[in-house]
N, C-alpha and C positions, 0 to 999 in steps of 0.2 A: 603516535602512541612512542610511549617510553618503557625501557625493558632496564631495570638495574640485578644484578645478580652479585651475592656477595658468595663467590664460590671459594664453601669448605666454608663457609661460614654461615653463624645464627642469619635470621629475619634482625636488620637495622633499619633506623630511621634517622633519616636526617632531614632536620626541617618538614618540608611535606616528602622528599620522597625516601620510598619502601624500597631496601634494599632486599631482594627474595633472601630464602632462608637456600645454601645449599650446602646438608647435611651429608649426605646419604657416605659412608666411609667406604664402601669396599669401591673399590676402582680397574681391578685387572679385566680386560677386557671383555667390558660391559657397558652396556647403555643403561639410563636411567631417563626417564621422564617423568618429569615436576605433576602429579594430582593439582589441579583448578588453576590452573598455570603456561604458561607460553613460550618455554623453553624444556631446550632436556640437552647431558651429554654425554658423549662419547669417550670412553679414554682404551688406548689400549699399549701392551705391555706389563712386565709385573718386576719390579726391585728383586734385585739380586744382590745377599754383602749384607752387612753386619749393622748399617746405616739408617734399615727404613724395615717397618714391620711386614711383612708379605701380606697384609689385611686390610694394612691401615693404608688411604692415597688424602686422608688429611692430614697437615701438621699445625702446629700449633708453634708460636710465637714465642720464642722462650728470652729474648732479647729487650727491654725498653725502646720503643719509637718515640721520634722528639716531632709529632707529626701530629696535624690537625685528624680529629676523629679516626684516631689511634685502633679506637674498637672495631674499623671498619678490617684490617690490620691485621688480628689475633689471630684466626686462620687461614690456610689457604687449598685448592687439588693442589695436588702434586700430578707425575703421573711420567715414567718412563718412558716414552718414545712420544703418544698423541693422544693429543687434549682436546676434545671439538666441543665449543657450544652451539648447540643451536635456537634461533629465535624462530615461532611458528608464527604464521595469520600475518606477516609482516607485509605490508600492500610495496606494489610498486612503487618507486622515488629516492632522492636524497636525504642520507641519516646523520645527523654526527654523532659519530662514535667514541667514548673516550675511555680509555684502556688505563689502571691504576695499576701500576706494581710498587712491591715493599720485599726486601731480604728480609723474611724472618725465621732463616732458616741458619745460616751460614752466622759468626757471632762473629764479632772484633777482636777477642782472643783464639779464633784459629790463625792457624799458619798460612800462608800464602797457595796450599793446596785445592783451595777454595777457590780459585783461580778459575774463570772460561768454565765451573762450571755453569753457567745460566744461559742456554742457546733459547731465542724465542724467532721465528719463524713466525707470523702473525699475516691472515690472510682472510678477506671479506668480502663475501656476493651476495 
C-alpha cells in the first residue's frame, strides 16, 4: 500500500507516483477527511500576531528552491500547536516512511530571529 500526500499543496505526479492534494486552507481546531481518499488531518491551535492570517493554514514559498521536483515544495500546511495526519485502512505490518521537508517561510535575507523556529516531534504508530 502506498500513501503520498502533498501537505498543503495541489495534486502532483512524479513518474508513476501521485501525491494527493491537501488544499483545505482553514486549520484552527479542525479535522478534515478527504473524500475518495484514505487519509485525513487534524490541526489544533490558532495563530496570533501579524505574521499569519488567522484563517490561512497553508503558506506559499517566496524563495527559490534548488532541488529536484521543487513544485512539490511550493506550499505547506502549518499549525501553531499540533498537526496530525492519519492514514486509514492500513494493514498490520512493516512500512517504509519517508518525510520530506523544505524551508519555504524563512528566507536567506531574514535575521537570526528565525533560528529555532522549527521544532518537530514526529510520532508514527
